[in-house]
C-alpha positions in Angstrom: 61.5 58.8 26.6 59.1 56.7 28.7 56.1 58.1 26.7 57.7 57.0 23.4 58.2 53.5 24.9 54.5 53.4 25.8 53.4 54.5 22.3 55.7 51.9 20.8 54.3 49.1 23.0 50.7 50.0 22.1 51.7 50.2 18.5 53.1 46.6 18.6 49.9 45.3 20.2 47.8 47.2 17.6 49.8 45.7 14.7 49.7 42.3 16.2 45.9 42.4 16.7 44.4 44.6 14.0 41.0 43.1 14.7 40.9 44.6 18.2 40.2 48.3 19.1 42.9 50.3 20.9 42.8 53.7 22.5 45.8 55.6 24.0 45.1 58.9 25.8 47.7 61.3 27.2 46.7 64.5 29.1 43.2 64.2 27.8 44.3 63.9 24.2 43.8 60.9 22.0 47.2 59.7 20.8 45.7 56.6 19.1 42.0 55.7 18.6 41.9 52.6 16.5 38.8 50.6 15.6 38.8 46.9 14.5 40.2 46.8 10.9 42.3 44.8 8.5 46.1 44.9 8.8 46.7 47.1 5.9 44.4 49.8 7.3 45.9 49.4 10.7 49.4 50.0 9.4 48.2 53.2 7.6 46.5 54.4 10.8 49.4 53.5 13.1 52.3 54.5 10.9 51.4 57.2 8.3 48.7 57.6 5.6 51.4 57.8 3.0 52.1 54.1 3.6 48.8 53.1 1.8 50.3 52.8 -1.7 53.7 51.5 -0.6 52.8 48.1 0.9 53.4 44.7 -0.6 51.2 41.9 0.7 52.7 38.6 1.9 50.8 35.3 2.1 53.1 32.3 2.1 52.8 28.7 3.5 55.2 25.8 3.9 54.4 22.7 5.9 52.6 23.7 9.1 54.1 27.2 9.0 52.5 30.2 7.4 53.5 33.8 6.9 51.3 36.8 6.3 51.5 40.6 6.5 53.0 43.5 4.6 56.4 44.8 3.8 57.2 48.2 2.4 58.6 48.8 -1.0 61.9 50.7 -1.2 60.1 54.0 -0.9 59.8 53.1 2.8 63.4 52.4 3.4 64.8 54.5 6.3 68.3 55.3 7.5 67.6 54.1 11.0 65.8 51.1 12.5 62.5 51.1 14.4 59.8 50.1 11.9 60.5 46.4 11.7 57.8 44.2 13.3 57.9 40.4 13.4 55.1 38.6 15.2 54.8 35.0 16.2 51.2 33.9 16.4 50.2 37.6 16.9 52.8 38.2 19.6 55.7 40.6 18.9 59.1 38.9 19.1 62.7 39.7 18.8 64.6 36.9 17.1 68.0 37.2 15.4 67.3 34.2 13.2 64.1 35.8 11.8 65.7 39.2 11.5 68.6 37.7 9.5 66.0 36.1 7.2 64.4 39.4 6.5 67.6 41.1 5.5 68.7 38.0 3.5 65.5 38.5 1.4 66.4 42.2 0.9 70.0 41.4 0.0 71.2 43.4 -3.1 68.3 45.8 -2.6 69.6 47.6 0.4 72.8 49.4 1.3 74.5 49.1 4.6 72.7 51.2 7.2 69.3 51.1 5.5 66.2 49.5 7.0 62.9 48.5 5.3 59.5 48.6 6.9 57.8 45.3 7.5 55.0 43.9 9.7 54.8 40.2 9.3 53.1 37.5 11.3 54.5 34.0 11.5 52.1 31.3 12.5 53.5 28.0 13.7 52.0 25.1 15.8 52.5 25.9 19.5 54.5 22.7 20.1 57.0 23.9 17.5 58.3 26.9 19.5 59.5 27.5 23.0 58.2 30.9 24.3 59.8 30.6 27.7 63.3 31.7 26.7 62.7 35.2 28.0 60.6 36.4 31.0 58.7 38.9 28.7 58.3 36.1 26.1 59.7 38.5 23.5 62.4 36.0 22.6 61.6 32.5 21.3 63.3 29.3 20.2 62.0 27.4 17.2 62.1 23.6 17.0 62.9 23.9 13.3 64.7 27.3 13.0 65.7 26.5 9.4 62.1 26.1 8.3 61.0 29.3 10.1 63.9 31.4 8.6 63.4 29.9 5.2 59.8 30.8 5.2 60.7 34.4 6.0 63.3 34.5 3.2 61.1 32.9 0.5 58.0 34.8 1.5 59.6 38.2 1.4 61.5 37.4 -1.8 58.3 36.3 -3.4 56.5 39.5 -2.5 59.4 41.6 -3.8 59.6 39.6 -7.0 55.8 39.9 -7.6 56.2 43.7 -7.3 59.1 43.7 -9.7 57.2 41.8 -12.4 54.8 44.8 -12.6 57.5 46.7 -14.4 55.3 49.6 -15.5 54.1 50.4 -12.0 55.5 52.7 -9.3 56.0 49.8 -7.0 58.2 48.0 -9.6 60.4 51.0 -10.0 60.6 51.3 -6.2 61.5 47.7 -5.8 64.1 47.4 -8.5 65.4 50.9 -8.8 68.6 52.4 -7.4 67.9 54.5 -4.3 68.6 58.2 -4.0 67.6 60.6 -1.2 64.6 62.7 -2.0 65.3 66.5 -2.4 64.8 68.6 0.7 61.1 69.0 1.5 58.6 68.2 4.2 59.9 65.4 6.4 58.0 62.5 7.7 57.3 62.6 11.5 60.5 61.7 13.2 62.7 63.4 10.6 63.5 60.1 8.8 64.2 60.8 5.1 62.0 59.2 2.4 63.7 57.4 -0.5 62.8 57.5 -4.1 64.1 55.4 -6.9 65.7 55.9 -10.2 64.5 53.7 -13.0 67.0 50.9 -13.7 68.2 49.8 -17.1 66.7 46.8 -18.8 69.8 44.8 -18.0 69.6 45.7 -14.4 65.9 44.8 -14.2 66.6 41.4 -15.7 69.4 40.7 -13.2 67.1 41.8 -10.4 64.3 39.6 -11.5 66.6 36.6 -11.6 68.1 37.4 -8.2 64.7 37.8 -6.5 62.9 34.8 -8.1 61.3 32.9 -5.3 62.5 29.5 -4.5 62.7 27.0 -1.7 66.5 26.3 -1.6 66.6 28.5 1.5 64.0 26.3 3.3 66.4 23.5 4.2 67.6 23.8 7.8 71.1 25.4 7.9 
C-alpha cells in the first residue's frame, strides 16, 4: 500500500514537470526512469504505451487564465477513479470545483461510475489563487472560481468537439460512440477494463456535435 502511494506521488510530480528527469528505484530495480520530454511522451511513459494514440490535446486561454494538457478519448474510460490529474501552475491539486468542471464537460458522454483519463495544467496569476488552504497545498481557493471552472469546461468540450469533427477517424468514433466493454482478453495493468465504441447513427452524431460545440456561456461566474 505504501509503495503504491510513493509511486503515485512520483507519478504526479512527473506529470506536473515533464521537462524534469525522474528516477524511482525499489530493491535495486528501476520502477521509473524518465528523461526530460514533452507531456504527451511523459504520459505514455508513466501510464501505458497504448495511450499514445488515444490522447486529445488541450490548449485554451481566457483572460489571464490558460489551460493545457491532454485528455483521453473514450477508449481510456475506466470503471474506477485514479487517472485524473489536475495541476495548478504545475502543482497537483484536489479541487471539487475543478473536478465538477471536468465531468460537466464530459456530460452525456459518460455513464455513472465511469471515469476518463486527463492530465491538465491550469495556469493562473499567483495573486488569483490562495494555496494556503491546506498544509500540503493540495487544496486551493480561486479568487474567480467561476472563470477557472468555466475554462476547464470550455477547454475540454472544445477538445472533445474537435475530435468529434474528425468523423472518419478512430478518435471520432471513440468520442461520439456508445460504449461497450471489450471482449475478454489481456487486461491493462491494474485489471481495469478498456472500453471500445460502437459507431453511432448520423442522427446521434449530429446531436453530439451540437451538444459538445464549444462556447463561453459557462465562463460566467456561477
